[in-house]
C-alpha positions in Angstrom: 105.3 -25.2 -138.3 103.8 -21.8 -138.8 100.5 -20.4 -137.6 98.0 -19.1 -140.1 97.2 -15.4 -139.2 96.3 -12.2 -140.9 99.0 -9.6 -141.3 96.7 -6.6 -141.3 93.8 -5.9 -138.9 90.8 -7.6 -140.5 87.1 -6.9 -139.7 85.2 -9.7 -138.2 81.3 -10.0 -138.2 79.1 -12.7 -136.7 76.6 -14.8 -138.6 73.6 -12.7 -137.6 75.2 -9.4 -138.4 74.5 -8.1 -134.9 78.1 -7.4 -134.0 81.4 -6.5 -135.6 85.0 -6.0 -134.4 88.5 -5.3 -135.7 91.0 -7.5 -133.8 94.6 -6.6 -133.8 95.1 -10.1 -135.4 93.3 -13.3 -136.1 95.4 -16.4 -135.5 94.6 -20.0 -136.5 97.0 -22.1 -134.4 97.9 -25.5 -135.9 98.3 -27.2 -132.5 98.1 -26.6 -128.7 101.7 -25.3 -128.5 100.8 -22.6 -130.9 97.7 -21.7 -128.9 99.9 -21.3 -125.9 102.4 -19.1 -127.7 99.6 -16.9 -129.0 98.1 -16.4 -125.6 101.4 -15.7 -123.8 102.3 -13.2 -126.6 99.0 -11.4 -126.2 99.4 -11.3 -122.4 102.9 -9.8 -122.8 101.4 -7.1 -125.0 98.6 -6.5 -122.5 95.9 -7.2 -125.0 92.8 -9.3 -124.6 92.3 -12.8 -126.2 89.0 -14.2 -127.4 88.3 -17.4 -129.2 85.8 -17.8 -132.0 84.2 -20.8 -133.7 81.5 -20.3 -136.4 80.3 -16.9 -135.1 76.8 -18.2 -134.4 76.4 -16.4 -131.2 74.1 -13.4 -131.5 75.9 -11.5 -128.8 79.3 -9.8 -128.8 80.7 -12.7 -126.9 83.9 -13.0 -128.9 84.5 -9.4 -130.1 87.8 -7.9 -129.3 90.4 -5.3 -130.4 93.1 -7.8 -129.3 93.8 -11.3 -130.5 91.1 -13.4 -131.9 91.8 -17.2 -132.0 90.3 -19.7 -134.4 90.7 -23.2 -133.2 89.6 -25.0 -136.4 92.8 -27.0 -136.5 92.1 -28.5 -133.1 89.6 -31.0 -134.4 91.1 -34.4 -134.1 89.7 -37.5 -132.3 92.1 -38.3 -129.4 90.5 -41.4 -127.8 87.4 -43.5 -127.3 86.6 -45.2 -124.0 83.7 -47.7 -124.3 80.9 -47.5 -121.8 78.7 -50.5 -120.6 75.6 -49.0 -122.3 77.2 -49.2 -125.8 78.2 -45.5 -125.9 81.6 -44.1 -125.3 83.5 -41.3 -123.6 84.9 -39.5 -126.6 87.8 -37.0 -126.4 88.1 -34.6 -129.3 89.8 -31.3 -130.1 87.5 -28.4 -128.9 87.6 -26.7 -132.3 85.8 -29.4 -134.2 82.5 -28.3 -135.8 79.4 -30.1 -134.7 78.7 -31.4 -138.2 82.2 -32.9 -138.4 81.8 -34.4 -134.9 78.5 -36.0 -136.0 80.3 -37.6 -138.9 83.2 -38.8 -136.8 80.8 -40.4 -134.2 78.8 -42.1 -136.9 81.9 -43.6 -138.3 82.5 -45.2 -134.9 78.9 -46.4 -134.4 78.2 -43.6 -132.0 76.0 -40.5 -131.8 75.3 -37.4 -129.7 72.8 -38.0 -126.9 71.1 -34.8 -127.8 71.6 -31.9 -130.2 70.1 -28.6 -131.2 69.0 -27.9 -134.7 72.1 -26.2 -136.1 75.4 -28.0 -136.6 77.6 -25.2 -137.9 79.0 -24.2 -134.4 82.3 -25.4 -133.0 82.1 -27.8 -130.1 83.8 -25.2 -127.8 81.4 -22.5 -128.9 78.3 -24.6 -128.5 79.4 -25.7 -125.0 80.6 -22.3 -123.8 77.3 -20.6 -124.6 75.0 -23.4 -123.2 73.6 -24.9 -126.5 70.8 -27.4 -125.9 68.3 -29.5 -127.8 64.9 -30.6 -126.5 63.6 -33.5 -124.4 62.0 -33.6 -121.0 64.3 -36.3 -119.8 67.4 -34.9 -121.5 69.9 -32.2 -120.6 71.8 -29.7 -122.8 75.1 -30.5 -124.3 77.2 -29.1 -121.5 75.9 -31.7 -119.0 77.3 -34.4 -121.2 80.9 -33.1 -120.7 83.0 -35.4 -118.5 86.3 -33.6 -118.8 88.1 -30.7 -120.4 91.6 -29.6 -121.2 92.1 -25.9 -120.7 94.9 -23.4 -121.3 94.8 -20.7 -118.6 96.1 -17.2 -118.6 99.5 -18.1 -117.2 100.1 -20.7 -119.9 99.3 -23.7 -117.8 97.5 -26.6 -119.5 95.2 -28.2 -117.0 93.1 -31.4 -117.3 89.9 -30.9 -115.3 86.9 -33.0 -114.4 84.4 -33.4 -111.6 87.1 -34.9 -109.3 90.2 -33.0 -110.4 90.0 -29.2 -110.4 86.2 -29.4 -110.2 85.8 -25.6 -110.0 87.7 -25.1 -113.2 85.8 -27.9 -114.8 82.5 -26.3 -114.1 83.6 -22.8 -115.2 85.3 -24.1 -118.4 82.5 -26.3 -119.7 80.0 -23.3 -119.7 81.5 -19.9 -119.1 81.9 -18.0 -122.4 85.6 -18.9 -122.5 86.5 -16.6 -119.6 88.6 -19.0 -117.6 90.9 -20.1 -120.5 90.9 -21.6 -123.9 89.2 -24.9 -124.3 91.6 -27.2 -126.1 89.9 -30.6 -125.8 86.6 -32.0 -124.5 85.6 -35.4 -123.3 81.9 -36.1 -124.0 79.5 -38.9 -123.1 78.0 -40.3 -126.3 75.5 -42.9 -127.1 75.5 -45.9 -129.4 74.2 -44.9 -132.8 70.4 -44.7 -133.1 67.7 -43.6 -135.5 65.0 -41.1 -134.8 61.5 -41.4 -136.2 60.2 -37.8 -136.8 56.5 -37.0 -136.7 55.7 -33.5 -137.7 52.1 -32.3 -137.6 50.2 -29.1 -137.5 48.2 -28.8 -134.2 46.0 -26.1 -132.7 47.9 -24.2 -130.1 45.2 -24.9 -127.5 45.5 -28.6 -128.1 49.3 -28.4 -127.6 49.0 -26.5 -124.4 46.4 -28.9 -123.1 48.8 -31.7 -123.9 51.7 -30.4 -121.9 50.3 -31.6 -118.5 49.3 -34.9 -117.0 50.9 -38.3 -117.0 50.6 -38.8 -120.7 51.9 -35.3 -121.6 53.7 -34.7 -124.9 57.0 -33.8 -123.3 57.5 -36.9 -121.2 56.0 -39.4 -123.6 58.4 -38.5 -126.4 62.1 -38.6 -126.4 62.3 -35.1 -128.1 59.3 -32.8 -128.3 59.1 -29.2 -129.5 56.7 -26.9 -131.3 56.6 -23.8 -133.3 53.7 -21.3 -132.7 52.8 -18.9 -135.5 52.1 -15.5 -134.0 48.8 -13.9 -135.1 47.3 -17.4 -135.3 46.3 -20.2 -132.9 48.2 -22.7 -135.0 51.5 -24.6 -134.4 53.8 -27.1 -136.0 54.6 -29.9 -133.6 57.8 -32.1 -133.8 58.0 -35.5 -132.0 61.3 -37.4 -132.5 61.6 -40.9 -130.9 64.5 -43.3 -130.9 64.8 -46.5 -132.8 67.2 -49.4 -132.4 70.9 -48.8 -132.9 71.2 -51.6 -135.5 68.9 -49.7 -137.8 71.1 -46.6 -137.4 74.2 -48.7 -138.2 72.5 -50.1 -141.3 71.6 -46.6 -142.5 75.2 -45.6 -142.2 76.3 -48.6 -144.2 73.8 -47.5 -146.8 75.7 -44.2 -147.1 74.0 -42.4 -144.2 70.9 -41.6 -146.2 68.5 -43.6 -144.0 65.6 -42.6 -146.4 64.2 -43.8 -149.6 64.7 -41.7 -152.7 61.1 -40.5 -152.5 61.5 -39.6 -148.8 64.7 -37.7 -149.5 63.0 -35.7 -152.3 60.1 -34.9 -149.9 62.5 -33.7 -147.2 64.3 -31.5 -149.8 60.9 -30.0 -150.8 59.9 -29.4 -147.2 63.3 -28.3 -145.8 64.9 -26.5 -148.7 62.3 -25.3 -151.1 59.5 -24.5 -148.6 61.3 -23.9 -145.3 64.2 -21.9 -146.8 63.2 -20.8 -150.3 59.6 -19.8 -149.7 60.4 -18.5 -146.2 63.0 -16.2 -147.7 60.4 -14.7 -150.0 57.8 -14.4 -147.3 60.3 -12.8 -144.9 61.3 -10.3 -147.5 57.6 -9.6 -148.2 56.9 -9.1 -144.5 59.9 -6.8 -144.2 58.7 -4.6 -147.1 55.0 -4.8 -146.4 54.4 -5.5 -142.7 50.6 -5.5 -143.2 50.8 -8.8 -145.0 52.4 -10.7 -142.1 49.2 -11.7 -140.3 47.7 -13.1 -143.5 50.9 -14.9 -144.5 51.3 -16.6 -141.1 47.7 -17.8 -141.3 48.2 -19.2 -144.8 51.5 -20.8 -143.9 50.2 -22.4 -140.7 47.3 -23.9 -142.6 49.4 -25.1 -145.5 51.6 -27.3 -143.3 51.2 -31.0 -144.1 52.0 -33.8 -141.6 55.0 -36.0 -142.4 56.8 -39.0 -140.8 60.3 -40.2 -141.6 63.1 -42.2 -140.0 66.9 -41.5 -140.3 70.1 -41.5 -138.3 69.7 -39.2 -135.3 71.9 -36.3 -136.5 70.1 -36.1 -139.8 66.8 -35.6 -137.9 68.1 -33.2 -135.3 69.7 -30.8 -137.8 67.7 -28.3 -139.9 69.2 -26.2 -142.6 69.0 -22.5 -141.7 69.5 -20.4 -144.8 67.3 -17.4 -143.8 69.3 -15.1 -141.6 67.7 -13.9 -138.4 68.2 -12.4 -134.9 67.2 -14.4 -131.9 66.5 -14.1 -128.2 65.8 -17.2 -126.0 64.9 -17.6 -122.3 64.5 -20.7 -120.1 61.5 -20.5 -117.8 60.0 -22.9 -115.3 58.3 -25.5 -117.4 55.0 -25.3 -115.5 54.7 -21.6 -116.3 54.8 -22.0 -120.1 51.1 -21.8 -121.0 50.6 -18.6 -119.0 53.8 -17.0 -120.4 52.9 -17.8 -124.0 49.5 -16.3 -123.4 51.1 -13.1 -122.1 53.3 -13.0 -125.2 50.4 -13.5 -127.5 48.4 -10.7 -125.8 51.4 -8.3 -125.9 52.0 -8.9 -129.7 48.4 -8.2 -130.5 48.2 -5.1 -128.3 51.5 -3.7 -129.4 50.8 -3.7 -133.1 54.1 -5.6 -133.8 54.0 -7.9 -136.8 56.0 -11.1 -136.3 56.8 -13.3 -139.3 58.9 -15.9 -137.6 57.4 -18.7 -135.6 58.1 -18.8 -131.8 60.1 -21.9 -131.0 59.4 -23.8 -127.8 61.6 -26.6 -126.4 62.2 -28.4 -123.1 65.0 -29.7 -120.9 65.5 -31.7 -117.8 67.3 -30.2 -114.8 71.1 -30.4 -114.6 73.8 -29.4 -112.2 76.0 -27.2 -114.5 76.6 -24.0 -112.6 75.6 -21.6 -115.4 73.2 -23.8 -117.2 69.9 -22.2 -118.0 68.3 -25.5 -116.8 70.2 -25.5 -113.5 68.1 -27.5 -110.9 64.8 -26.9 -112.6 62.6 -28.4 -115.3 62.7 -25.8 -118.1 60.8 -24.7 -121.1 62.6 -22.6 -123.6 60.9 -19.8 -125.5 62.9 -18.5 -128.5 61.8 -15.5 -130.6 63.3 -14.5 -133.9 63.1 -11.6 -136.3 64.2 -11.5 -139.9 67.7 -9.9 -140.3 66.5 -6.9 -142.2 63.6 -6.2 -139.8 64.0 -4.1 -136.7 63.8 -6.4 -133.7 64.4 -4.2 -130.6 60.9 -3.3 -129.7 59.6 -6.9 -130.1 62.5 -8.4 -128.1 62.2 -5.8 -125.4 58.5 -6.4 -124.9 58.8 -10.2 -124.7 61.9 -10.0 -122.5 59.9 -8.1 -119.9 57.4 -10.9 -119.8 60.1 -13.6 -119.6 62.0 -11.8 -116.8 58.8 -11.7 -114.7 58.8 -15.5 -115.1 62.3 -15.7 -113.6 63.6 -16.5 -117.1 67.3 -17.2 -117.7 68.6 -15.9 -121.0 70.6 -18.1 -123.3 74.3 -17.0 -123.0 74.8 -16.8 -126.8 71.5 -15.0 -127.7 70.4 -11.5 -127.5 69.3 -10.2 -124.1 69.8 -7.1 -121.9 70.7 -8.5 -118.5 73.9 -7.7 -116.6 75.8 -9.3 -113.7 73.5 -8.0 -111.0 70.3 -9.6 -112.5 72.1 -12.8 -113.5 73.5 -13.3 -110.0 69.9 -13.5 -108.7 69.1 -16.3 -111.3 72.1 -18.6 -110.7 72.7 -20.0 -107.2 76.4 -20.8 -108.1 77.1 -17.5 -109.8 79.5 -16.3 -107.1 81.3 -19.7 -107.2 81.8 -19.2 -110.9 83.1 -15.7 -110.3 85.7 -17.0 -107.8 87.0 -19.5 -110.2 87.2 -17.0 -113.0 89.2 -14.5 -110.9 91.5 -17.2 -109.6 92.5 -18.4 -113.1 92.3 -15.1 -115.0 92.9 -12.3 -112.4 93.9 -9.7 -115.0 90.9 -10.4 -117.3 93.0 -11.6 -120.2 90.0 -13.5 -121.6 87.4 -10.8 -121.0 85.7 -8.3 -123.3 82.9 -5.8 -122.9 80.2 -8.5 -123.1 81.7 -10.7 -120.5 82.3 -7.8 -118.2 78.6 -6.9 -118.6 77.3 -10.3 -117.7 79.9 -11.4 -115.1 81.2 -8.0 -113.8 84.8 -7.0 -113.6 
């Protein structure tokens, strides 16, 4: 059995076109034995090893001049362990892409408990960078991990969970791949379910008023998020709430569509023609003629129409993203969101920046994952974007200053400027993570310039 690898040094570029590298080789191992061989060979040559999935991180998290591993062949279902609530503990190869994982789970009457809105990433990449969805009573993906299988720098393959090798377990499930190569992951999943999506334009002030009190929008919906259009006081709100599992199963038997032909056409018009097609044109217009952005945002925000539909959960969670962009996202204490958004609004207007992309706001429950952005606090996530052809540095820097004052924690896979000294102050278990990393990779085999910046040497 032979590995797939390049014979000449190829150039690699991430999805957002924010970082490029030229590895000595890109290897696609066919199984775990070939992963081990590739890692030990690189160690013998004294070159670094990084692992890449879909390249959806906006940071240089996987760049290397050494060996770049692609784990796409490590994508098989290993076992299902039923749980009393109808879900299962599911063990799969860590290289599986999220869209393939969703299909695999659906075929077994299961679903992810929570998801973000992009499904192109590998499972390992999504976990290692702290990917999350939204829901005031729900955590990010990493807190759903019950066990990992990791290849460490000395070639050891270790099964780790909260009882066995707990330090390695914590550092491996969210740690930018710096303690070893994730080979397989055991996740807690749910019985299959539907989501009923309600999408409505709301005034920003009404949304902010609705975030507090016993009947607030976050806690009375399974999944709540909103998009604020800069230069306006308008938003698009999204409320996704769960339906019975039997409805989801019937939708899968019907071919997974879950929608009537009319509803599928309406979603195509909204998601593809309007969200991607028209947005591409307006983004290009804003790039070429920035003075039009304010008016375009006002028109776009007022043109939004409410819609409601029901479909299997993963079909509702996922949104096609065909407009390329750059992104920064920080988690702040949930209670501080209205004040922080107000500061961002004032900064944008005072700065003269023209921002064509909506600002995305999501929510998460506290968790206990050492490097989770929601570690031990209720969190609101503020994500800002800029079209790929438009300079983003001044906008991101201005907003980052505001988010840092609010004790914000940057998403590990999105653009930010923080280093180890600042991050240590934000994470109570930062030094514990460092101790595990040094114990399992003392020579820094799995490091690169970005990991050295955020974790130190």
